[in-house]
C-alpha positions in Angstrom: -91.0 -55.6 -0.3 -89.1 -58.7 0.4 -91.0 -61.7 0.9 -90.7 -64.2 4.1 -89.6 -67.8 3.4 -92.2 -70.1 5.0 -89.4 -71.6 7.2 -88.2 -68.0 8.6 -90.1 -66.7 11.8 -91.2 -62.9 11.6 -88.5 -60.3 12.4 -90.9 -58.9 14.9 -91.5 -61.8 17.2 -92.1 -61.1 20.9 -91.7 -62.9 23.9 -95.4 -63.0 24.1 -95.5 -64.6 20.7 -92.8 -67.2 21.8 -94.7 -68.0 24.5 -97.8 -68.8 22.4 -96.0 -70.6 20.2 -94.1 -72.8 22.5 -96.3 -73.5 25.4 -94.2 -76.4 27.0 -91.7 -73.8 27.6 -90.7 -71.1 30.2 -89.3 -68.2 28.3 -87.7 -65.2 29.3 -84.8 -62.8 28.8 -81.8 -62.2 30.9 -80.5 -58.5 32.0 -77.9 -59.1 29.0 -81.2 -59.6 26.6 -80.5 -63.0 25.8 -83.5 -65.4 25.5 -83.5 -68.4 27.6 -85.9 -71.1 27.6 -86.5 -73.8 30.0 -89.0 -77.3 29.4 -91.1 -77.1 32.3 -92.0 -81.4 32.1 -89.8 -84.5 32.8 -87.8 -85.6 30.0 -88.8 -89.2 29.0 -86.4 -91.9 28.3 -87.2 -91.3 24.6 -86.5 -87.7 25.0 -83.5 -88.0 26.9 -81.9 -90.5 24.4 -82.9 -88.2 21.6 -80.7 -85.4 23.1 -83.8 -83.2 24.3 -82.7 -80.1 26.1 -84.2 -78.9 29.3 -82.7 -75.6 29.1 -81.7 -73.6 25.6 -80.6 -69.7 24.7 -80.4 -67.9 22.0 -79.2 -63.9 20.9 -83.0 -63.2 19.7 -86.5 -63.9 19.3 -86.0 -64.9 15.9 -83.2 -67.6 16.9 -85.1 -68.8 20.0 -88.3 -69.7 17.9 -85.8 -71.5 15.3 -84.3 -73.4 18.6 -87.6 -73.9 20.0 -89.0 -75.6 17.0 -86.3 -77.9 16.4 -86.5 -79.2 20.1 -90.3 -79.5 19.7 -89.3 -81.3 16.7 -87.0 -83.6 18.4 -89.5 -84.3 21.0 -92.2 -85.4 18.9 -90.0 -87.8 17.0 -88.6 -89.0 20.2 -92.6 -89.6 21.5 -92.8 -91.9 18.1 -90.1 -94.2 19.3 -91.5 -94.5 22.8 -92.8 -98.2 23.2 -96.6 -98.1 23.7 -97.7 -99.1 27.5 
């Protein structure tokens, strides 16, 4: 049996798994089978400056998990850069 690295998503991710793992995103598949996700919140100035995406796409669920994880990490980094109120 081949072991999966900790940074590798499981090979059998479902749309439901993605939605659970990334609750800030609306995730769906197109009629061609591509995965799409839209961030359903307004971007803050810090997120905009950090080049966070509002909509992303990928070829499969595993790639989408990686893309959304990277986007979530960018958002967290941007949040730390925001000035306090």
